[in-house]
DSSP file (Angstrom, degrees, kcal/mol; ACC not computed):
  #  RESIDUE AA STRUCTURE BP1 BP2  ACC     N-H-->O    O-->H-N    N-H-->O    O-->H-N    TCO  KAPPA ALPHA  PHI   PSI    X-CA   Y-CA   Z-CA
    1    1 A M              0   0    0      0, 0.0    45,-0.0     0, 0.0     4,-0.0   0.000 360.0 360.0 360.0 153.2    3.4   -0.7    4.9
    2    2 A D        -     0   0    0      1,-0.1     3,-0.0     2,-0.0     0, 0.0   0.653 360.0 -10.8 -67.8 -21.0    4.2    2.3    2.9
    3    3 A K  S    S-     0   0    0      0, 0.0    -1,-0.1     0, 0.0    27,-0.1  -0.937  94.5 -64.6-164.5 167.5    0.8    2.3    1.2
    4    4 A P        -     0   0    0      0, 0.0     2,-0.3     0, 0.0    40,-0.2  -0.389  56.9-177.5 -62.9 137.8   -2.3   -0.1    0.7
    5    5 A R        -     0   0    0     38,-0.1    25,-2.1    23,-0.0     2,-0.4  -0.936  27.1-113.3-132.1 159.4   -1.4   -3.2   -1.1
    6    6 A V  E     -Ab  29  45A   0     38,-2.7    40,-1.9    -2,-0.3     2,-0.2  -0.759  35.6-115.7 -93.2 139.8   -3.2   -6.2   -2.3
    7    7 A Y  E     + b   0  46A   0     21,-0.6     2,-0.3    -2,-0.4    40,-0.2  -0.546  38.2 171.1 -73.4 136.0   -2.4   -9.6   -0.7
    8    8 A V        -     0   0    0     38,-2.4     2,-0.7    -2,-0.2    40,-0.2  -0.929  34.9-126.6-131.3 163.2   -0.8  -12.3   -2.8
    9    9 A D    >   -     0   0    0     11,-0.5     3,-2.6    -2,-0.3    11,-0.3  -0.930  15.8-160.9-105.1 101.9    0.7  -15.6   -2.0
   10   10 A F  T 3  S+     0   0    0     -2,-0.7     3,-0.1     1,-0.3    -1,-0.1   0.473  88.8  69.7 -65.5  -1.2    4.2  -15.6   -3.6
   11   11 A N  T 3  S+     0   0    0      1,-0.2     2,-1.5     2,-0.0    -1,-0.3   0.629  80.6  78.5 -81.6 -20.7    4.1  -19.4   -3.3
   12   12 A E  S <  S+     0   0    0     -3,-2.6     8,-1.8     8,-0.1     2,-0.4  -0.439  70.2 162.3 -88.5  62.2    1.4  -19.4   -6.1
   13   13 A M  E     +C   19   0A   0     -2,-1.5     6,-0.2     6,-0.2    -3,-0.0  -0.716  30.1 173.3 -93.5 131.7    3.8  -18.9   -8.9
   14   14 A L  E    S+     0   0A   0      4,-2.5     5,-0.2     1,-0.5    -1,-0.1   0.674  81.0   2.7-103.3 -29.4    3.1  -19.6  -12.5
   15   15 A E  E >  S-C   18   0A   0      3,-1.3     3,-2.1     0, 0.0    -1,-0.5  -0.942  92.0 -88.1-146.2 162.9    6.4  -18.1  -13.8
   16   16 A P  T 3  S+     0   0    0      0, 0.0     3,-0.0     0, 0.0    -3,-0.0   0.710 130.9  23.7 -47.9 -26.4    9.5  -16.6  -12.0
   17   17 A D  T 3  S+     0   0    0     71,-0.0    67,-3.1    66,-0.0     2,-0.4   0.190 107.9  89.2-123.0  10.2    7.7  -13.2  -12.1
   18   18 A L  E <   +CD  15  83A   0     -3,-2.1    -4,-2.5    65,-0.2    -3,-1.3  -0.961  48.8 176.4-121.4 127.9    4.0  -14.2  -12.4
   19   19 A F  E     -CD  13  82A   0     63,-1.9    63,-3.0    -2,-0.4    -6,-0.2  -0.943  35.6-104.0-131.5 146.3    1.8  -14.8   -9.4
   20   20 A L  E     + D   0  81A   0     -8,-1.8   -11,-0.5    -2,-0.3    61,-0.3  -0.458  41.0 170.7 -66.1 138.9   -1.9  -15.7   -9.0
   21   21 A L  E     -     0   0A   0     59,-2.4     2,-0.3     1,-0.3    60,-0.2   0.765  48.0  -9.6-117.6 -52.1   -3.9  -12.6   -7.9
   22   22 A S  E     - D   0  80A   0     58,-1.7    58,-3.1     1,-0.1    57,-1.3  -0.991  31.0-150.0-161.7 146.2   -7.7  -12.9   -7.8
   23   23 A K  S    S+     0   0    0     -2,-0.3     2,-0.2    55,-0.3    -1,-0.1   0.758  90.6  47.3 -82.9 -26.1  -10.6  -15.2   -8.9
   24   24 A D  S    S-     0   0    0      2,-0.3    56,-0.1     1,-0.1    55,-0.1  -0.555  87.7-112.0-114.4 172.0  -12.8  -12.1   -9.3
   25   25 A D  S    S+     0   0    0     -2,-0.2    12,-3.6    11,-0.1     2,-0.4   0.623 101.8  59.7 -74.8 -16.0  -12.7   -8.6  -10.9
   26   26 A L  E     +H   36   0B   0     10,-0.2     2,-0.3     8,-0.0    -2,-0.3  -0.932  61.1 164.9-114.6 140.6  -12.8   -7.1   -7.5
   27   27 A T  E     -H   35   0B   0      8,-2.4     8,-3.6    -2,-0.4     2,-0.4  -0.889  29.9-120.3-137.4 174.7  -10.3   -7.5   -4.6
   28   28 A V  E     -H   34   0B   0     -2,-0.3   -21,-0.6     6,-0.2     6,-0.2  -0.948  20.0-141.4-123.2 136.6   -9.6   -5.6   -1.4
   29   29 A D  B >   -A    6   0A   0      4,-2.7     3,-1.9    -2,-0.4   -23,-0.2  -0.302  40.4 -88.7 -90.3-179.6   -6.3   -3.9   -0.4
   30   30 A S  T 3  S+     0   0    0    -25,-2.1   -24,-0.1     1,-0.3    -1,-0.1   0.702 127.7  54.0 -66.0 -24.1   -4.7   -3.9    3.0
   31   31 A A  T 3  S-     0   0    0    -26,-0.1    -1,-0.3     2,-0.1     3,-0.1   0.540 120.5-105.2 -86.1  -3.3   -6.7   -0.6    3.8
   32   32 A G  S <  S+     0   0    0     -3,-1.9     2,-0.3     1,-0.3    -2,-0.1   0.579  72.3 144.6  85.9  15.0  -10.0   -2.2    2.9
   33   33 A N        -     0   0    0      1,-0.0    -4,-2.7     2,-0.0     2,-0.4  -0.646  50.4-125.0 -86.2 138.6  -10.5   -0.4   -0.3
   34   34 A E  E     -H   28   0B   0     -2,-0.3     2,-0.5    -6,-0.2    -6,-0.2  -0.682  24.5-158.9 -82.4 136.0  -12.1   -2.4   -3.1
   35   35 A I  E     -H   27   0B   0     -8,-3.6    -8,-2.4    -2,-0.4     2,-0.6  -0.978  11.1-144.3-118.6 123.0  -10.0   -2.5   -6.3
   36   36 A A  E     -H   26   0B   0     -2,-0.5     2,-0.3   -10,-0.2   -10,-0.2  -0.787  25.4-142.0 -83.1 115.3  -11.6   -3.2   -9.7
   37   37 A L        +     0   0    0    -12,-3.6     2,-0.3    -2,-0.6     6,-0.0  -0.623  27.4 167.2 -88.8 139.5   -8.9   -5.3  -11.5
   38   38 A R    >   -     0   0    0     -2,-0.3     3,-1.8    29,-0.0    27,-0.2  -0.985  43.7 -81.2-144.2 154.5   -8.3   -4.8  -15.3
   39   39 A E  T 3  S+     0   0    0     -2,-0.3    27,-0.2     1,-0.2    41,-0.0  -0.306 114.3  16.0 -52.2 125.1   -5.6   -5.8  -17.8
   40   40 A G  T 3  S+     0   0    0     25,-3.1    -1,-0.2     1,-0.3     2,-0.2   0.390  88.4 146.0  96.0  -4.8   -2.5   -3.6  -17.8
   41   41 A Q    <   -     0   0    0     -3,-1.8    24,-2.4    24,-0.3    -1,-0.3  -0.456  50.3-124.5 -66.7 133.5   -3.3   -2.0  -14.3
   42   42 A S  E     - E   0  64A   0     22,-0.2     2,-0.3    -2,-0.2    22,-0.3  -0.603  37.3-179.9 -72.6 142.2   -0.4   -1.1  -12.1
   43   43 A I  E     - E   0  63A   0     20,-2.7    20,-2.7    -2,-0.2     2,-0.4  -0.997  26.3-141.5-149.1 139.7   -0.8   -2.8   -8.7
   44   44 A S  E     - E   0  62A   0     -2,-0.3   -38,-2.7    18,-0.2     2,-0.3  -0.872  30.7-175.4-100.4 133.9    1.2   -2.9   -5.4
   45   45 A V  E     -bE   6  61A   0     16,-2.4    16,-2.0    -2,-0.4     2,-0.3  -0.853   9.7-174.4-129.3 161.9    1.2   -6.3   -3.7
   46   46 A Y  E     -bE   7  60A   0    -40,-1.9   -38,-2.4    -2,-0.3     2,-0.3  -0.974  10.4-160.7-147.7 159.0    2.4   -7.9   -0.5
   47   47 A S  E     - E   0  59A   0     12,-2.1    12,-2.9    -2,-0.3   -38,-0.1  -0.986  34.8-100.7-139.8 146.3    2.8  -11.2    1.3
   48   48 A D        +     0   0    0     -2,-0.3     2,-0.3    10,-0.2    10,-0.1  -0.287  51.8 151.3 -61.1 141.8    3.3  -11.8    5.1
   49   49 A D        -     0   0    0      5,-0.0     8,-2.2    10,-0.0     2,-0.3  -0.947  32.3-130.2-163.7 168.6    6.8  -12.7    6.1
   50   50 A L  B     -I   56   0C   0     -2,-0.3     6,-0.2     6,-0.3     2,-0.1  -0.923  16.7-128.6-125.8 147.9    9.2  -12.4    9.3
   51   51 A N    >   -     0   0    0      4,-2.9     3,-1.8    -2,-0.3     6,-0.1  -0.205  46.4 -84.6 -84.1-176.8   12.6  -11.1    9.7
   52   52 A D  T 3  S+     0   0    0      1,-0.3    -1,-0.1     2,-0.1    -2,-0.0   0.755 130.7  55.3 -63.8 -20.8   15.4  -13.2   11.4
   53   53 A Q  T 3  S-     0   0    0      2,-0.1    -1,-0.3     3,-0.0     3,-0.1   0.338 120.1-109.4 -86.5   3.7   14.1  -11.8   14.8
   54   54 A G  S <  S+     0   0    0     -3,-1.8     2,-0.3     1,-0.3    -2,-0.1   0.631  74.9 135.9  75.3  17.2   10.7  -13.1   14.1
   55   55 A K        -     0   0    0      1,-0.1    -4,-2.9     2,-0.0    -1,-0.3  -0.666  66.8 -87.2 -93.6 154.5    9.2   -9.6   13.7
   56   56 A K  B     +I   50   0C   0     -2,-0.3    -6,-0.3    -6,-0.2     2,-0.2  -0.404  51.2 164.2 -64.9 123.4    6.8   -8.8   10.8
   57   57 A D        -     0   0    0     -8,-2.2    -1,-0.1    -2,-0.2    -7,-0.0  -0.680  27.7-144.3-141.0  83.3    8.6   -7.8    7.6
   58   58 A H        -     0   0    0     -2,-0.2    34,-2.7    33,-0.1     2,-0.5   0.007   9.5-127.3 -48.4 145.2    6.3   -8.0    4.6
   59   59 A L  E     -EF  47  91A   0    -12,-2.9   -12,-2.1    32,-0.2     2,-0.3  -0.843  39.1-174.6 -88.6 134.7    7.5   -9.0    1.2
   60   60 A I  E     +EF  46  90A   0     30,-3.2    30,-2.5    -2,-0.5     2,-0.3  -0.959  12.9 166.6-137.4 152.8    6.4   -6.3   -1.2
   61   61 A A  E     -E   45   0A   0    -16,-2.0   -16,-2.4    -2,-0.3     2,-0.4  -0.979  29.0-128.7-156.3 163.2    6.4   -5.7   -4.9
   62   62 A E  E     +E   44   0A   0     26,-0.4    23,-3.0    -2,-0.3     2,-0.2  -0.954  42.5 150.8-120.3 141.5    5.1   -3.5   -7.7
   63   63 A G  E     -EG  43  84A   0    -20,-2.7   -20,-2.7    -2,-0.4     2,-0.3  -0.831  40.7-103.0-154.5-172.5    3.5   -5.2  -10.7
   64   64 A V  E     -EG  42  83A   0     19,-1.6    19,-3.0   -22,-0.3     2,-0.5  -0.942  34.2-118.5-126.6 141.4    1.0   -5.2  -13.6
   65   65 A V  E     - G   0  82A   0    -24,-2.4   -25,-3.1    -2,-0.3     2,-0.3  -0.716  34.9-180.0 -85.3 128.6   -2.3   -7.1  -13.7
   66   66 A E  E     - G   0  81A   0     15,-2.3    15,-2.9    -2,-0.5   -27,-0.0  -0.965  33.6-106.5-127.5 145.2   -2.6   -9.7  -16.4
   67   67 A R  E     - G   0  80A   0     -2,-0.3     2,-0.6    13,-0.2    13,-0.2  -0.410  44.9-109.0 -63.5 145.2   -5.5  -12.1  -17.4
   68   68 A N        +     0   0    0     11,-2.8    -1,-0.1     1,-0.1    12,-0.0  -0.719  45.5 167.3 -80.0 119.5   -4.6  -15.7  -16.3
   69   69 A T        +     0   0    0     -2,-0.6    -1,-0.1    -3,-0.0     7,-0.1   0.187  28.1 134.6-117.1  13.2   -3.9  -17.7  -19.5
   70   70 A T        -     0   0    0      5,-0.1    -2,-0.0     1,-0.1   -56,-0.0  -0.235  49.0-153.1 -66.2 154.6   -2.3  -20.7  -17.8
   71   71 A R        +     0   0    0      3,-0.0     2,-0.5     4,-0.0    -1,-0.1   0.301  60.0 120.3-101.0  -0.1   -3.2  -24.3  -18.8
   72   72 A M    >>  -     0   0    0      1,-0.2     3,-1.7     3,-0.1     4,-0.6  -0.583  58.9-148.5 -74.5 118.4   -2.3  -25.5  -15.3
   73   73 A K  G >4 S+     0   0    0     -2,-0.5     3,-1.2     1,-0.3     4,-0.3   0.863  94.2  60.2 -57.8 -40.1   -5.5  -27.1  -13.9
   74   74 A W  G 34 S+     0   0    0      1,-0.2    -1,-0.3     2,-0.1     3,-0.1   0.692 114.4  36.9 -61.0 -19.6   -4.6  -26.1  -10.3
   75   75 A A  G X4 S+     0   0    0     -3,-1.7     3,-1.6     1,-0.1    -1,-0.2   0.386  86.7 100.1-110.7  -3.3   -4.6  -22.4  -11.3
   76   76 A A  T << S+     0   0    0     -3,-1.2    -2,-0.1    -4,-0.6    -1,-0.1   0.690  71.9  63.3 -74.1 -18.3   -7.5  -22.4  -13.8
   77   77 A A  T 3  S+     0   0    0     -4,-0.3     2,-0.4    -3,-0.1    -1,-0.3   0.621  86.0  91.0 -79.4 -10.7  -10.1  -21.0  -11.4
   78   78 A V    <   -     0   0    0     -3,-1.6   -55,-0.3     1,-0.1     3,-0.1  -0.726  53.9-171.4 -88.7 134.2   -8.2  -17.7  -11.0
   79   79 A K        +     0   0    0    -57,-1.3   -11,-2.8    -2,-0.4     2,-0.4   0.797  65.8  43.7 -94.4 -34.2   -9.0  -14.9  -13.4
   80   80 A W  E     -DG  22  67A   0    -58,-3.1   -59,-2.4   -13,-0.2   -58,-1.7  -0.867  58.7-175.5-121.6 147.9   -6.2  -12.3  -12.7
   81   81 A C  E     -DG  20  66A   0    -15,-2.9   -15,-2.3    -2,-0.4     2,-0.5  -0.838  20.7-127.7-129.1 165.2   -2.5  -12.6  -12.2
   82   82 A C  E     -DG  19  65A   0    -63,-3.0   -63,-1.9    -2,-0.3     2,-0.7  -0.965   8.7-155.1-123.5 121.8    0.2  -10.2  -11.3
   83   83 A R  E     -DG  18  64A   0    -19,-3.0   -19,-1.6    -2,-0.5   -65,-0.2  -0.808  24.9-133.1 -95.2 116.4    3.4   -9.8  -13.2
   84   84 A I  E     - G   0  63A   0    -67,-3.1   -21,-0.3    -2,-0.7     5,-0.1  -0.424  20.0-120.0 -72.0 140.8    6.2   -8.4  -10.9
   85   85 A G    >   -     0   0    0    -23,-3.0     3,-1.3     3,-0.2    -1,-0.1   0.046  34.7 -87.5 -70.9-178.3    8.3   -5.6  -12.1
   86   86 A K  T 3  S+     0   0    0      1,-0.3     3,-0.1     2,-0.1    -1,-0.1   0.674 121.5  68.8 -70.3 -17.1   12.1   -5.5  -12.6
   87   87 A A  T 3  S-     0   0    0      1,-0.2    -1,-0.3   -25,-0.1    -3,-0.0   0.681  93.3-159.4 -75.0 -15.9   12.7   -4.4   -9.0
   88   88 A G    <   -     0   0    0     -3,-1.3     2,-0.5   -26,-0.2   -26,-0.4  -0.250  37.0 -35.0  78.3-161.1   11.4   -8.0   -7.9
   89   89 A I        +     0   0    0    -28,-0.1     2,-0.3    -3,-0.1   -28,-0.2  -0.872  66.2 179.3-100.9 135.6   10.2   -8.9   -4.6
   90   90 A Q  E     -F   60   0A   0    -30,-2.5   -30,-3.2    -2,-0.5     2,-0.3  -0.915  32.9-107.5-132.4 152.2   11.8   -7.1   -1.6
   91   91 A H  E >>  -F   59   0A   0     -2,-0.3     3,-1.3   -32,-0.2     4,-0.6  -0.626  34.2-123.4 -77.3 148.2   11.3   -7.2    2.2
   92   92 A E  G >4 S+     0   0    0    -34,-2.7     3,-1.1    -2,-0.3     4,-0.5   0.873 111.2  59.5 -55.9 -39.1    9.8   -4.0    3.3
   93   93 A S  G 34 S+     0   0    0      1,-0.2     3,-0.4   -35,-0.2    -1,-0.3   0.734  96.7  62.2 -62.2 -27.1   12.7   -3.3    5.6
   94   94 A D  G <4 S+     0   0    0     -3,-1.3    -1,-0.2     1,-0.2    -2,-0.2   0.661 106.5  43.7 -75.2 -21.5   15.1   -3.3    2.6
   95   95 A I    <<        0   0    0     -3,-1.1    -1,-0.2    -4,-0.6    -2,-0.2   0.451 360.0 360.0-110.9   2.8   13.6   -0.4    0.9
   96   96 A R              0   0    0     -4,-0.5    -1,-0.2    -3,-0.4    -2,-0.1   0.501 360.0 360.0 -74.2 360.0   13.0    1.9    3.8
């Protein structure tokens, strides 16, 4: 990856551009660094994916941390979400 990123599951979508991020105030990025989450914080995220040849090609995005305000019971245990920016979610290979 181009830089350390926090793992998210892009299948855990609350809105078209809002994804679950963390149950806790601390999370760990892909380099093993602890990240203290706070409202309005810029964050780089990724999810595992493969290209057509079966090789690793992460999905990556830039976003902003938001407190989870959903009323959906399945997501209520999560404290923080990530709102993806205008560039959206891209394969890592598409931006190299």
